[in-house]
C-alpha positions as CSV (number, residue, x, y, z in Angstrom):
1,M,70.3,66.2,143.0
2,L,67.3,65.7,141.3
3,M,67.5,62.0,140.9
4,A,68.1,61.7,144.6
5,D,64.7,63.2,145.3
6,T,63.0,62.2,142.6
7,F,64.0,58.1,143.9
8,G,64.7,58.5,147.5
9,G,61.7,58.4,148.9
10,S,59.9,60.5,151.7
11,T,63.1,61.0,153.4
12,V,64.5,62.7,151.1
13,R,64.0,66.0,150.2
14,L,66.9,67.9,148.2
15,G,64.7,70.4,146.4
16,G,65.3,73.2,148.7
17,I,68.6,72.4,148.4
18,M,68.3,73.6,144.3
19,L,67.3,77.0,145.7
20,A,70.6,77.5,147.0
21,L,72.3,76.2,143.5
22,P,71.6,80.6,141.7
23,A,73.6,82.3,145.0
24,L,76.4,79.7,145.1
25,A,76.9,80.3,141.7
26,A,76.7,84.3,141.9
27,V,79.7,84.0,144.1
28,F,82.1,82.8,141.3
29,A,80.4,83.8,137.8
30,G,79.2,86.6,136.1
31,P,75.1,87.4,135.4
32,G,75.5,85.2,132.2
33,P,76.2,81.5,134.0
34,V,73.9,82.2,136.9
35,V,71.2,82.7,134.3
36,V,72.1,79.3,132.5
37,I,72.3,77.8,136.1
38,A,68.5,79.3,137.4
39,V,67.0,78.1,133.9
40,V,67.8,75.1,134.7
41,M,67.0,75.0,137.8
42,L,63.6,76.0,137.6
43,P,62.4,73.3,135.7
44,A,64.1,70.5,138.0
45,Y,62.5,72.4,141.5
46,V,59.1,71.9,139.5
47,V,59.7,68.4,139.3
48,T,60.6,67.8,143.1
49,L,57.8,69.8,144.1
50,S,55.6,67.2,142.3
51,V,57.4,64.0,143.3
52,N,57.1,66.0,147.3
53,G,53.2,66.5,146.9
54,H,53.8,70.4,146.9
55,L,52.4,71.3,142.9
56,N,49.7,72.8,144.5
57,W,47.3,75.9,144.4
58,E,48.8,76.6,148.7
59,D,52.3,75.9,148.2
60,A,53.3,76.1,144.9
61,P,53.2,79.9,144.5
62,V,55.6,80.3,147.2
63,S,57.7,78.3,146.2
64,L,57.7,79.4,142.8
65,A,58.1,83.0,144.0
66,T,60.5,82.6,146.3
67,A,62.5,80.6,143.3
68,L,62.1,83.6,141.1
69,L,63.3,85.9,143.7
70,V,66.4,84.0,144.6
71,S,67.4,83.1,140.8
72,A,67.0,87.4,140.6
73,A,68.5,88.5,143.5
74,A,71.6,86.1,142.2
75,V,72.1,87.3,138.9
76,G,72.0,91.2,140.3
77,A,74.3,90.2,142.7
78,A,76.8,88.8,140.5
79,R,76.1,91.6,137.5
80,V,77.5,93.8,141.0
81,R,80.3,91.6,141.7
82,E,81.5,91.4,138.3
83,K,81.0,95.4,137.6
84,R,83.4,95.8,141.0
85,A,85.7,93.7,139.9
86,R,86.3,96.0,136.8
87,E,86.1,99.3,138.6
88,L,88.7,97.3,140.9
89,E,90.6,96.2,137.9
90,Q,90.8,99.5,136.8
91,S,91.9,101.1,139.7
92,R,94.9,99.3,139.4
93,R,95.7,99.9,136.0
94,V,95.5,103.6,136.7
95,T,97.4,103.2,139.9
96,A,100.4,100.9,138.0
97,R,100.2,103.8,135.4
98,T,100.5,106.7,138.5
99,Q,103.2,104.3,140.0
100,A,105.3,104.1,136.6
101,T,105.0,108.1,135.2
102,L,105.9,109.4,139.3
103,L,108.4,106.1,140.7
104,R,110.8,106.2,137.3
105,P,112.4,102.6,137.4
106,L,115.9,104.1,138.4
107,P,119.0,102.8,136.4
108,S,121.1,99.4,137.2
109,R,124.7,102.0,136.9
110,L,124.7,105.4,137.4
111,G,128.5,106.3,137.0
112,P,130.8,104.7,139.3
113,V,127.6,103.1,141.6
114,E,125.2,100.4,140.7
115,I,121.6,101.1,141.9
116,S,118.8,98.9,142.5
117,S,115.4,99.7,144.8
118,A,112.0,98.5,145.9
119,Y,108.8,99.1,146.8
120,L,106.5,97.4,148.9
121,A,103.3,98.5,149.0
122,S,101.3,97.7,152.2
123,D,98.0,97.7,150.9
124,A,96.9,94.6,148.9
125,E,95.3,96.4,146.2
126,S,97.7,99.2,146.0
127,T,100.9,99.3,144.0
128,I,102.2,102.6,145.7
129,G,101.7,105.3,148.7
130,G,103.6,107.9,150.7
131,D,107.0,107.0,149.7
132,A,109.4,107.7,146.7
133,Y,112.6,107.5,145.6
134,A,114.6,109.0,143.0
135,C,117.7,110.1,141.4
136,A,119.6,112.3,139.0
137,V,123.4,113.3,137.9
138,V,124.6,116.8,138.9
139,D,127.4,117.7,137.3
140,G,128.8,114.4,137.0
141,R,127.6,113.9,140.9
142,P,125.4,110.8,141.2
143,R,122.3,111.4,143.5
144,V,119.9,108.9,144.9
145,M,117.1,110.4,147.1
146,V,114.0,108.7,149.6
147,G,111.1,110.5,150.9
148,D,108.6,109.4,153.0
149,V,105.4,111.4,152.9
150,Q,103.2,112.0,156.3
151,G,100.3,110.0,156.1
152,K,98.7,107.6,154.0
153,G,96.7,106.6,151.6
154,L,96.3,107.9,147.3
155,S,96.1,111.7,150.0
156,T,99.9,111.7,149.8
157,L,100.4,110.9,146.3
158,E,100.0,114.6,145.4
159,V,103.2,115.7,148.0
160,V,104.9,112.7,146.2
161,L,104.4,114.5,143.3
162,F,105.5,117.7,144.1
163,L,109.1,116.5,146.2
164,L,109.9,114.5,142.6
165,T,109.3,117.4,140.9
166,A,111.5,119.7,143.5
167,F,114.0,117.0,142.9
168,R,114.0,116.7,139.4
169,E,113.6,120.4,139.1
170,A,116.7,120.9,141.1
171,A,119.1,118.4,139.5
172,R,118.1,120.5,136.3
173,Q,119.3,123.6,137.3
174,G,122.4,122.4,139.4
175,V,121.4,122.6,143.0
176,V,123.9,122.2,145.4
177,L,123.4,119.2,148.1
178,D,124.1,121.9,150.5
179,D,120.9,123.6,149.0
180,L,118.9,120.7,148.3
181,P,117.2,120.5,151.2
182,A,116.2,124.3,151.4
183,F,115.1,124.2,147.6
184,L,113.0,121.0,148.7
185,D,111.2,122.7,151.1
186,D,110.4,126.0,149.7
187,A,109.1,124.0,146.5
188,V,106.5,121.4,148.7
189,R,105.6,124.2,150.3
190,R,105.1,126.4,147.5
191,D,102.9,123.7,145.7
192,L,100.5,123.1,148.6
193,A,100.5,126.6,148.4
194,R,99.1,126.7,145.3
195,T,97.0,124.1,145.5
196,G,95.3,125.5,148.4
197,D,94.9,128.6,146.5
198,V,93.0,127.0,143.6
199,A,90.8,124.8,146.4
200,G,89.5,128.0,147.8
201,V,88.2,129.6,144.2
202,G,85.9,127.1,143.9
203,G,84.8,127.4,147.5
204,G,83.6,131.1,147.3
205,G,87.4,132.9,147.9
206,G,88.1,131.0,151.1
207,Q,90.8,128.3,151.2
208,A,89.1,125.2,152.5
209,P,89.8,123.9,156.0
210,E,90.9,121.0,155.1
211,V,93.5,122.3,152.8
212,G,94.7,124.8,155.4
213,Q,95.0,122.0,158.0
214,R,97.4,120.0,155.3
215,R,99.7,122.8,154.7
216,R,100.5,123.5,158.6
217,E,100.6,119.5,158.9
218,C,102.0,118.0,155.9
219,F,106.2,117.0,156.1
220,V,108.4,114.7,154.4
221,T,111.1,112.9,155.8
222,V,113.6,112.5,152.8
223,V,117.5,111.3,152.9
224,V,119.4,112.6,149.8
225,A,122.6,110.2,149.3
226,E,125.5,112.2,146.8
227,V,128.2,109.8,145.4
228,V,131.6,111.7,145.0
229,G,134.8,111.7,142.8
230,E,135.4,107.8,141.4
231,G,133.1,106.5,144.2
232,E,135.3,106.8,147.3
233,A,133.4,108.8,149.4
234,V,129.3,109.7,149.5
235,R,127.6,113.2,151.2
236,L,124.3,112.3,152.9
237,A,121.9,115.6,153.7
238,N,119.4,113.9,156.3
239,C,116.2,115.6,156.9
240,G,114.3,113.8,159.7
241,H,114.7,109.7,157.8
242,P,115.7,107.2,159.0
243,A,119.7,106.5,159.1
244,P,120.7,105.3,156.1
245,L,123.3,101.6,156.7
246,L,126.3,101.1,155.6
247,L,127.5,97.3,154.5
248,S,131.4,97.6,154.5
249,G,133.7,94.9,154.6
250,G,131.0,92.7,156.4
251,R,129.9,95.1,159.0
252,V,126.7,97.0,159.3
253,R,127.0,100.4,160.2
254,E,124.3,102.9,160.8
255,L,124.9,106.5,159.5
256,T,123.0,108.7,161.4
257,A,123.3,112.5,161.0
258,S,126.0,114.5,162.9
259,M,122.9,116.9,163.2
260,P,119.4,116.5,163.4
261,A,116.9,118.5,161.0
262,L,113.8,118.7,160.5
263,P,111.5,117.3,157.7
264,V,110.6,118.9,154.4
265,G,107.8,121.2,155.1
266,L,108.8,122.4,158.5
267,L,112.6,123.4,157.7
268,D,111.4,126.9,158.0
269,L,110.9,126.3,161.6
270,D,114.8,126.3,162.0
271,S,117.2,128.8,161.4
272,D,120.1,126.6,161.0
273,P,120.7,124.9,157.9
274,V,121.0,121.2,156.8
275,R,124.1,119.7,157.8
276,V,125.6,117.6,155.2
277,D,128.3,114.7,156.2
278,T,130.5,112.8,154.6
279,H,131.3,109.4,154.4
280,R,134.0,106.5,152.9
281,L,132.8,104.0,150.6
282,D,135.4,101.6,149.9
283,A,135.1,99.1,146.4
284,G,131.9,96.8,146.7
285,D,130.4,99.0,149.5
286,T,126.6,98.7,149.6
287,L,124.4,102.0,150.9
288,L,121.2,101.3,151.9
289,L,118.2,104.1,152.2
290,Y,115.0,102.5,153.0
291,T,111.7,104.6,154.7
292,D,110.8,103.9,158.4
293,G,108.2,101.3,157.3
294,L,110.6,98.5,157.0
295,V,112.0,99.2,161.1
296,E,108.4,99.8,162.5
297,A,107.1,96.1,160.9
298,R,106.3,93.9,163.9
299,D,105.9,90.3,164.0
300,E,102.7,88.6,165.7
301,A,104.8,88.9,168.9
302,G,105.1,93.2,168.8
303,D,108.8,93.3,167.9
304,F,110.0,95.4,165.3
305,Y,112.2,94.3,162.3
306,P,115.8,93.9,163.0
307,L,117.5,95.5,159.9
308,A,120.9,95.4,161.4
309,Q,120.9,92.0,162.6
310,R,119.9,90.4,159.2
311,I,121.4,92.6,156.7
312,G,124.6,91.5,157.7
313,A,124.3,88.2,155.7
314,W,123.7,89.4,152.7
315,A,126.0,91.8,152.3
316,S,127.7,90.4,149.5
317,R,125.0,89.8,147.2
318,P,124.3,92.1,144.0
319,P,121.9,95.3,145.1
320,D,119.1,93.5,143.2
321,A,119.8,90.1,144.8
322,L,120.4,91.5,148.6
323,L,117.4,93.5,148.2
324,D,115.4,90.1,147.2
325,A,116.4,88.3,149.8
326,L,115.4,91.4,152.7
327,Q,111.8,91.9,151.0
328,A,111.5,88.1,151.5
329,D,112.6,88.1,155.2
330,L,110.6,91.1,155.9
331,R,107.6,89.3,154.3
332,H,108.1,86.1,155.9
333,Y,108.9,88.2,159.5
334,A,106.2,90.4,160.0
335,R,103.0,91.7,157.8
336,L,103.6,95.4,156.4
337,E,101.4,97.8,158.1
338,D,103.2,100.7,156.4
339,D,104.4,101.2,152.9
340,V,108.3,100.6,152.3
341,A,110.7,102.0,149.8
342,M,114.6,100.8,149.6
343,V,117.4,101.9,146.9
344,T,120.7,100.4,147.3
345,V,123.5,102.5,145.7
346,R,127.0,99.8,145.6
347,R,130.4,100.9,144.7
348,A,131.4,98.8,141.6
349,T,134.6,96.4,142.6
350,E,135.8,97.7,139.7
351,P,135.7,101.2,137.6
352,G,133.6,100.9,134.8
353,A,132.5,97.0,135.2
């Protein structure tokens, strides 16, 4: 650029473009490289001023001050960008550790069933939101839970923690499936109340309005599947959650609750207990539990993702391969507006296989 401006004659004036070099470098490089580029640019810029007849007391002070100001601003911008990049990376590491703590990897095999799980975050900068899954063995029966906390963002993580803690505590205490929804409901509401009381201590003894509102509005849709015996049946307790899909013999069937129930956190509004339904599982059958972000994903035309129509094509695949195909198809079909959690429970074709 300097050579072109020096030997290009009076019709070529590229000196001003040199001022953009530090600013452009700040977009991609750190403060150090930007300083180097600015140090190299300034003498070259002075040469172009001299060649073009502007190195005089009238033009030079303004031109040089502009060059110095642009260079300093570029270095500052590079420093800010680098700092934010470090903060973002730190946030990603913290989120990843949080996910590893809350959503512990599910075992590939639990008694007579094979298990696979996947979590898709709608936010590309996040890896976890308000969806959750967990598994346990209670009195020799494998139990899998999938839940979805009302709301979005990191604020839902606290409720996810309450839910997962309650689920694991219920397993330790041997709470039967029929009593599990009430146990989860009581534990989540109790933990929300406890956090509200703690928040009130620092606010002059009164509970913060936003905490009280969260307690009134917070709820979690939950579905729990418990495998019976050698896997010949599965019992489902559904608290306002999307119905699981059963893939059996090439057919896809929705296992709708025989009696709809309210989500966890609102069960005290209904005097009837959550009904547990039992369904048959044949060897090779796969049960898919998922959150509503899967079926509420839309394509460009606004059509919902047709889960029941598409998943049958991969029904015969192993659990991991099935979820891989489902994720790839979903990503291709639509841009996610909500997080998606998916868990498959497949009865092994051979005992102990």
